[in-house]
C-alpha positions as CSV (number, residue, x, y, z in Angstrom):
1,M,12.3,5.7,-5.3
2,L,11.6,8.7,-3.7
3,K,8.8,10.8,-4.8
4,I,9.2,14.6,-4.7
5,N,6.4,17.2,-6.1
6,Q,6.3,21.0,-6.3
7,I,9.7,21.5,-8.3
8,R,9.4,24.7,-9.3
9,C,11.0,25.6,-12.8
10,E,10.8,29.3,-14.3
11,V,9.4,29.4,-17.8
12,G,11.9,29.2,-20.3
13,E,14.3,26.8,-18.6
14,T,14.2,23.4,-19.2
15,F,14.0,21.4,-16.2
16,S,17.0,19.2,-15.0
17,I,18.7,17.5,-12.3
18,H,19.9,20.7,-11.3
19,H,16.2,21.5,-10.3
20,I,15.7,18.3,-7.9
21,A,18.8,19.2,-6.8
22,K,17.8,22.7,-5.3
23,K,14.4,21.3,-4.1
24,L,16.3,18.8,-1.9
25,R,19.4,21.5,-1.3
26,C,21.8,17.9,-2.2
27,S,24.7,17.9,-5.0
28,I,23.7,16.7,-8.2
29,H,26.3,13.6,-7.6
30,E,23.6,12.6,-5.1
31,I,20.9,12.0,-7.3
32,H,21.5,8.7,-9.6
33,S,18.1,9.3,-12.0
34,F,14.8,10.4,-12.0
35,E,11.5,10.0,-13.8
36,I,8.8,12.8,-14.4
37,D,5.5,11.6,-13.1
38,R,3.7,15.0,-13.7
39,E,3.7,18.3,-14.9
40,S,1.3,21.2,-14.4
41,I,1.6,24.9,-14.8
42,D,1.7,26.9,-11.5
43,A,-0.2,30.7,-12.4
44,R,-0.7,32.7,-9.2
45,G,-1.3,36.4,-10.1
46,D,1.8,37.5,-12.2
47,D,3.7,34.6,-11.3
48,L,3.7,31.9,-14.0
49,H,5.9,29.1,-13.6
50,Y,6.0,24.9,-14.3
51,S,5.9,22.6,-11.5
52,Y,7.2,19.0,-11.7
53,S,6.5,16.0,-9.8
54,V,9.5,13.5,-10.4
55,Y,10.4,9.7,-9.2
56,A,14.0,10.2,-8.6
57,S,16.5,7.3,-7.2
58,I,18.4,9.3,-4.6
59,K,21.8,8.5,-2.7
60,N,20.8,8.2,1.4
61,E,17.6,8.3,0.4
62,D,15.7,8.0,4.0
63,K,17.2,11.4,5.2
64,Y,14.6,13.1,2.8
65,N,11.2,11.2,3.4
66,F,9.4,13.4,5.5
67,L,8.4,10.6,7.3
68,E,10.8,7.6,6.8
69,L,11.1,5.2,9.6
70,K,14.8,5.2,9.7
71,N,14.4,9.1,9.9
72,K,12.5,9.3,12.1
73,N,15.0,11.0,14.8
74,D,14.6,13.6,12.6
75,I,11.0,14.5,13.1
76,F,9.7,15.9,16.5
77,Y,7.1,14.0,17.4
78,L,4.8,16.2,19.4
79,Q,1.4,14.8,21.4
80,A,-1.2,18.1,21.9
81,N,-3.7,17.4,24.8
82,D,-7.0,16.0,22.8
83,Q,-8.8,18.3,25.8
84,N,-7.4,21.5,24.5
85,N,-9.0,22.9,21.3
86,P,-6.8,25.1,19.7
87,N,-8.2,28.1,17.4
88,F,-6.2,28.5,14.2
89,S,-7.2,31.6,13.8
90,E,-4.3,32.6,15.8
91,L,-1.5,31.4,13.4
92,F,-2.3,34.0,11.1
93,K,-0.4,37.3,11.4
94,N,-1.1,39.2,8.2
95,G,-2.1,36.7,6.1
96,K,0.7,34.4,6.4
97,V,2.0,31.7,9.5
98,T,5.8,32.6,11.0
99,V,7.7,30.8,13.6
100,Q,6.8,33.4,15.9
101,S,3.1,33.0,15.7
102,F,3.5,29.1,15.3
103,L,5.4,29.0,18.9
104,D,2.6,31.7,20.5
105,F,0.0,29.1,19.0
106,I,1.6,26.6,20.6
107,Q,1.8,27.9,23.8
108,K,-1.4,28.9,23.8
109,W,-3.1,25.6,22.5
110,D,-1.1,23.1,25.4
111,G,1.7,25.0,27.7
112,S,3.1,21.7,28.4
113,A,3.5,20.4,24.6
114,Y,4.7,23.9,24.0
115,K,7.5,23.0,27.2
116,K,8.6,20.2,25.0
117,L,9.3,21.9,21.7
118,E,11.3,24.7,23.9
119,E,13.5,22.0,25.4
120,H,13.8,20.5,21.5
121,L,14.6,23.8,19.9
122,N,16.9,24.5,22.9
123,H,18.8,21.2,22.1
124,I,19.3,22.2,18.7
125,N,21.1,25.0,19.5
126,K,23.6,23.3,21.6
127,K,24.6,20.9,18.4
128,H,25.6,24.7,16.6
129,K,24.0,23.3,13.5
130,K,21.7,25.2,10.9
131,E,18.9,22.9,10.3
132,P,15.5,22.8,9.7
133,V,13.2,21.8,12.2
134,N,10.5,19.0,11.0
135,I,7.1,18.4,13.5
136,L,4.7,15.6,13.9
137,I,1.9,17.0,15.9
138,N,-0.8,14.2,16.3
139,W,-4.3,15.8,18.3
140,K,-7.1,13.2,18.5
141,N,-5.5,10.9,16.3
142,K,-5.2,13.6,13.8
143,L,-2.0,14.1,12.0
144,M,-0.6,17.7,11.2
145,G,3.4,18.3,9.9
146,A,5.3,21.2,10.4
147,S,8.2,22.8,9.4
148,F,10.8,26.0,9.3
149,E,14.3,27.0,9.1
150,W,16.0,27.3,12.6
151,N,19.4,28.3,13.5
152,D,21.9,27.6,16.1
153,F,22.6,32.2,17.4
154,Q,19.3,31.7,19.8
155,H,18.9,32.9,23.5
156,K,17.9,29.8,25.6
157,V,14.5,31.3,26.6
158,L,12.2,31.3,23.3
159,K,10.2,34.5,24.3
160,K,13.7,36.2,24.1
161,F,15.1,35.1,20.9
162,L,16.3,38.4,19.3
163,D,16.7,37.2,15.7
164,K,13.9,38.4,13.9
165,Q,14.8,37.1,10.7
166,Y,14.1,33.5,11.8
167,L,11.1,34.4,13.8
168,T,9.3,35.8,10.9
169,Q,9.9,33.0,8.5
170,K,7.0,31.2,7.1
171,V,6.0,27.8,8.5
172,V,5.4,25.0,5.5
173,F,2.4,23.0,6.7
174,Y,1.9,19.1,5.6
175,T,-0.9,17.2,4.9
176,V,-0.1,14.1,7.0
177,N,-1.6,10.5,6.8
178,L,-0.5,7.4,8.2
179,I,0.1,4.9,5.0
180,D,-1.0,1.7,6.7
181,F,-1.4,-1.0,3.6
182,K,-2.8,-3.6,6.2
183,A,-5.4,-1.4,7.2
184,S,-6.1,-0.4,4.1
185,I,-7.0,-4.2,3.2
186,L,-9.2,-4.3,6.1
187,R,-11.6,-1.2,5.8
188,N,-12.6,-2.7,2.5
189,L,-13.5,-6.2,3.4
190,P,-16.3,-7.1,4.7
191,S,-16.8,-8.6,7.7
192,K,-18.4,-12.1,6.4
193,S,-14.3,-12.1,4.3
194,Q,-12.8,-13.0,7.9
195,N,-10.3,-10.6,6.9
196,G,-9.6,-12.0,3.8
197,L,-6.1,-13.7,2.7
198,L,-4.6,-12.8,6.3
199,G,-2.8,-14.8,7.8
200,K,-3.1,-17.5,5.0
201,K,-0.2,-18.7,2.9
202,V,-0.4,-18.5,-0.8
203,F,1.6,-19.9,-3.8
204,Q,0.6,-18.8,-7.5
205,V,2.5,-20.6,-10.6
206,G,2.6,-18.0,-13.7
207,L,2.6,-14.1,-14.2
208,G,1.6,-13.5,-17.2
209,A,-1.7,-11.9,-18.5
210,V,-4.1,-13.9,-15.8
211,G,-1.1,-14.2,-13.2
212,G,-0.4,-10.5,-12.8
213,Y,-3.7,-9.3,-12.1
214,I,-4.5,-12.1,-9.8
215,A,-1.4,-11.4,-8.2
216,D,-2.0,-8.1,-7.2
217,S,-5.5,-8.6,-6.6
218,L,-4.9,-11.4,-4.1
219,I,-2.7,-8.7,-2.5
220,K,-5.1,-6.4,-2.0
221,I,-7.2,-9.1,-0.1
222,G,-4.5,-9.8,2.5
223,A,-2.0,-12.3,0.7
224,G,2.1,-11.6,1.5
225,I,1.0,-9.2,4.5
226,D,1.0,-11.4,7.6
227,D,1.9,-14.6,5.9
228,E,4.1,-16.1,3.2
229,F,3.4,-15.3,-0.3
230,T,5.0,-17.2,-3.2
231,I,5.1,-16.6,-6.9
232,I,6.9,-18.6,-9.5
233,D,7.7,-17.6,-13.4
234,N,10.5,-18.0,-15.5
235,D,9.9,-15.9,-17.6
236,I,10.8,-12.2,-18.8
237,L,8.3,-9.4,-19.6
238,S,9.0,-8.3,-23.3
239,I,7.5,-6.1,-25.7
240,D,5.2,-8.0,-26.9
241,N,3.6,-8.5,-23.1
242,I,2.5,-5.1,-22.6
243,G,-0.5,-5.2,-24.3
244,R,-2.3,-7.1,-22.0
245,H,-0.3,-7.3,-18.7
246,L,-0.4,-5.5,-15.6
247,L,3.2,-4.9,-16.0
248,G,4.2,-1.9,-18.2
249,I,7.3,-0.7,-20.5
250,E,9.6,0.5,-17.3
251,Y,9.8,-3.5,-16.3
252,I,10.1,-4.5,-19.9
253,G,13.4,-6.9,-20.0
254,K,13.3,-8.1,-16.3
255,S,11.9,-11.1,-15.0
256,K,8.1,-11.0,-14.5
257,S,8.5,-12.6,-11.1
258,Q,11.5,-9.4,-9.9
259,A,9.7,-6.8,-12.0
260,F,6.6,-7.7,-10.5
261,K,8.0,-8.0,-6.7
262,E,9.6,-3.9,-7.6
263,Y,5.7,-3.1,-8.3
264,A,3.9,-4.6,-5.7
265,Q,6.4,-3.0,-3.1
266,R,5.8,0.8,-5.0
267,Q,2.0,-0.4,-5.0
268,T,1.7,-1.1,-1.5
269,F,4.5,1.3,0.0
270,N,7.4,-1.2,0.7
271,Q,5.0,-2.8,3.6
272,I,4.6,-6.0,1.8
273,Q,7.3,-8.0,3.9
274,K,6.2,-11.7,3.3
275,L,6.4,-11.5,-0.7
276,K,8.5,-14.1,-2.6
277,T,8.9,-14.3,-6.6
278,K,11.2,-16.7,-7.4
279,D,12.3,-17.5,-11.0
280,N,11.4,-21.2,-11.0
281,N,9.3,-23.6,-13.0
282,I,6.3,-25.5,-11.4
283,S,8.6,-28.6,-12.8
284,D,11.1,-27.7,-9.8
285,Y,8.8,-28.5,-7.1
286,N,7.6,-31.9,-6.1
287,F,4.6,-33.0,-3.4
288,Q,7.3,-33.2,-0.7
289,Y,8.0,-29.7,-1.2
290,F,4.5,-28.5,-0.5
291,M,4.8,-31.6,2.6
292,D,7.5,-29.5,3.5
293,N,6.2,-25.9,3.0
294,P,2.5,-26.3,3.7
295,V,0.4,-23.7,2.0
296,D,-3.6,-23.1,2.0
297,L,-3.8,-22.4,-1.3
298,I,-2.5,-22.7,-4.6
299,V,-3.3,-19.7,-7.8
300,D,-2.8,-21.9,-11.1
301,A,-2.8,-18.6,-13.4
302,T,-1.0,-20.1,-16.7
303,G,-3.9,-21.2,-18.7
304,S,-1.6,-24.5,-19.2
305,I,-3.4,-27.9,-19.6
306,E,-0.1,-29.6,-18.5
307,V,0.7,-27.4,-15.3
308,Q,-3.0,-27.7,-14.3
309,E,-2.5,-31.6,-14.8
310,Y,0.9,-31.6,-13.0
311,L,-0.5,-29.6,-10.1
312,N,-3.4,-31.8,-9.7
313,E,-1.2,-34.8,-9.5
314,L,0.9,-33.5,-7.2
315,V,-1.7,-32.5,-4.9
316,Q,-3.5,-35.9,-5.1
317,Q,0.2,-37.5,-3.8
318,M,-0.7,-35.2,-0.5
319,P,-2.1,-37.0,2.3
320,L,-5.9,-36.0,2.9
321,E,-4.9,-33.2,5.7
322,S,-2.3,-32.3,4.3
323,R,-3.7,-30.6,0.6
324,P,-4.3,-27.2,0.1
325,N,-6.8,-25.8,-2.0
326,L,-6.2,-25.8,-5.7
327,L,-7.8,-23.1,-7.8
328,H,-7.1,-23.3,-11.8
329,L,-8.2,-19.9,-13.3
330,W,-7.6,-19.5,-17.6
331,V,-9.4,-17.5,-20.9
332,F,-10.9,-19.6,-22.8
333,G,-10.7,-19.0,-26.8
334,N,-9.6,-15.9,-27.9
335,G,-11.5,-14.3,-24.4
336,E,-14.8,-15.1,-25.3
337,C,-15.2,-16.0,-22.0
338,V,-13.1,-16.5,-18.6
339,Q,-12.9,-19.8,-16.5
340,G,-12.1,-20.8,-12.5
341,F,-12.3,-24.6,-11.4
342,W,-12.3,-24.6,-7.5
343,H,-10.1,-27.9,-6.5
344,D,-11.0,-28.3,-2.4
345,A,-9.5,-31.7,-1.5
346,K,-11.6,-32.9,1.5
347,L,-15.2,-32.4,-1.2
348,Q,-12.9,-34.6,-3.7
349,D,-12.2,-37.1,-1.2
350,H,-15.9,-37.1,-0.4
351,Q,-17.3,-37.4,-4.4
352,G,-14.9,-36.6,-6.9
353,G,-14.3,-33.7,-9.1
354,C,-10.8,-32.7,-10.1
355,I,-9.5,-30.5,-12.7
356,Q,-9.1,-34.1,-15.1
357,C,-13.0,-34.4,-14.4
358,L,-13.5,-31.9,-17.4
359,G,-10.8,-33.1,-19.4
360,T,-7.4,-34.2,-20.3
361,S,-4.7,-32.3,-21.9
362,A,-4.3,-34.8,-24.5
363,N,-8.5,-34.9,-26.2
364,G,-9.1,-31.3,-23.8
365,L,-12.4,-30.8,-22.4
366,F,-15.4,-33.0,-22.7
367,E,-18.4,-31.8,-24.5
368,S,-20.5,-31.5,-21.5
369,T,-18.3,-28.7,-20.2
370,L,-17.5,-26.9,-23.2
371,P,-18.1,-23.5,-22.4
372,I,-18.9,-22.7,-26.0
373,R,-19.0,-25.5,-28.5
374,N,-17.6,-25.6,-32.1
375,L,-15.2,-22.6,-31.9
376,N,-13.0,-21.5,-34.4
377,K,-10.1,-20.4,-32.1
378,E,-7.8,-17.7,-33.8
379,Q,-3.7,-18.5,-33.5
380,R,-0.9,-16.1,-34.5
381,F,2.8,-17.2,-34.7
382,G,5.5,-14.9,-33.0
383,V,9.2,-15.2,-33.6
384,C,9.2,-18.6,-31.6
385,S,6.0,-19.9,-31.1
386,A,2.3,-19.5,-31.6
387,F,0.0,-17.6,-29.0
388,T,-3.7,-17.1,-28.6
389,P,-5.0,-13.3,-29.3
390,Y,-7.4,-11.9,-26.7
391,A,-7.5,-8.2,-25.4
392,V,-6.6,-7.4,-22.3
393,S,-9.9,-7.7,-20.8
394,G,-9.7,-11.4,-20.6
395,G,-6.6,-11.7,-17.9
396,M,-8.8,-8.9,-15.7
397,M,-11.8,-10.7,-16.2
398,A,-10.3,-14.4,-15.2
399,S,-8.4,-12.5,-12.3
400,S,-11.8,-11.3,-10.7
401,L,-13.4,-14.7,-10.8
402,G,-10.9,-16.4,-9.2
403,I,-11.0,-13.2,-6.5
404,N,-14.7,-13.7,-6.1
405,M,-14.1,-17.6,-5.4
406,I,-12.0,-17.4,-3.2
407,L,-13.9,-14.7,-1.2
408,E,-16.3,-17.7,-1.2
409,W,-14.5,-19.5,0.3
410,L,-13.3,-16.9,3.1
411,E,-16.7,-16.3,4.0
412,T,-18.2,-19.8,3.7
413,G,-15.2,-22.7,3.7
414,M,-16.1,-23.8,0.4
415,V,-16.9,-23.2,-3.2
416,K,-20.4,-24.4,-3.5
417,N,-19.7,-24.2,-7.4
418,N,-16.3,-25.4,-8.4
419,Y,-16.8,-24.7,-11.9
420,Q,-17.3,-21.3,-13.1
421,T,-17.9,-19.3,-16.3
422,R,-18.3,-15.8,-16.7
423,Y,-18.6,-14.6,-21.0
424,N,-17.9,-11.1,-22.3
425,S,-20.8,-9.0,-23.1
426,E,-20.2,-9.4,-27.0
427,Y,-21.2,-12.7,-26.7
428,Q,-24.3,-13.7,-26.8
429,N,-25.0,-17.2,-28.2
430,E,-25.1,-20.5,-26.3
431,K,-23.5,-20.4,-22.3
432,I,-23.3,-22.5,-19.5
433,N,-24.3,-21.8,-15.8
434,D,-22.1,-22.6,-13.0
435,M,-21.8,-26.1,-12.0
436,L,-20.1,-28.7,-9.3
437,I,-18.0,-31.1,-11.4
438,M,-18.9,-34.5,-9.4
439,A,-16.7,-37.9,-10.1
440,D,-16.4,-38.3,-14.2
441,V,-15.6,-42.1,-15.0
442,N,-12.4,-41.2,-17.1
443,C,-10.5,-39.4,-14.7
444,P,-7.4,-41.3,-13.5
445,Y,-8.2,-40.1,-9.8
446,C,-12.0,-39.9,-9.5
447,G,-13.0,-42.9,-11.9
448,E,-13.2,-45.1,-8.5
449,K,-15.4,-42.6,-6.8
450,Y,-17.5,-42.7,-9.9
451,A,-18.4,-46.0,-9.7
452,K,-18.7,-46.4,-6.6
453,S,-21.2,-43.5,-6.7
454,T,-22.9,-45.4,-9.5
């Protein structure tokens, strides 16, 4: 989808595809679809009109994007001498910037750059093609875009141009920012985070109310930029999901995995090349898959005890040196709190402590690890199944907790308290603190270590 700004529509007109075609100077048949992003009223003196921003799906979209990499040959790159300081006041003649004043400005600013521009314009003349000229000027790592109309009936020497019509045309300037998603990530990460998840392989299970937010957050600390970020979920996004899901109504009816990939590419300017989403169930994966495709971190965002136990068993089958870190996240009750459990294979080998040291799918959490005791959880029933109601804050809180645990691991090499809980502000009753879970006698994997330690 291409974003197009400042599409003019006169008062009394109905905005339509024809306005977009006029802005892009293309046929309406080249525009497949569009959606309005923003509408505003533009009032300048006595001139009153509507201004629209839209997202449009367009045939040969690349040629309409000013800084699209595939279209870079349509942009003339002009490197100005960093030692020369431009006099921008000379650009304006009678209150506007014309082609003539722009060319004079470049010539006075940097004669060498001007000669390159002159050669470029002469080359356009030889093509006998009437087209706009797009120029990207770089000066001291600051970028400025300029565009103006040009024609093919000019003399070879710029100062002898006789066509007053084109030399008096206005020059349009663009504010240009280099879009570098990776640089944006590094800008916001403290140095102690060791570049976040850049260079780490991550595998996530589940893209529901928790999974959508944690996947979005993982990308914003580096997942999928330099190394693979795989997400699996075999569910379809329905209207019932929208109330607490990251994804919005435009994705209803799509698989959550495909919808999230579309969303992520759009949010990262199509710069997340290592993201893989699959319509699979975790039961489609066994320990051998992770032996053949090793990862640094598995994130379980399903909130399902059965999935927690499956992943735990899967990791336990792997040799110690090959085991990834495993993070489980879930919303407890009706959102009274959220919890996370960090499984570090090396620490478990030393002192025990895995998700099944908290409890089992058959009996639930052990009394000593319950964050809230005697909770009467509300259940509701949909068309085909029961569900647990909780607000959107539940998924967001769980995501925040998970990211903080991951950052602790990246900063220190471990998560000191592997079992953590965050309560919402409304809950004011008895609470538990973050704790280090060690081997439990009833755990099928750590019980033996418990016996040795006692």
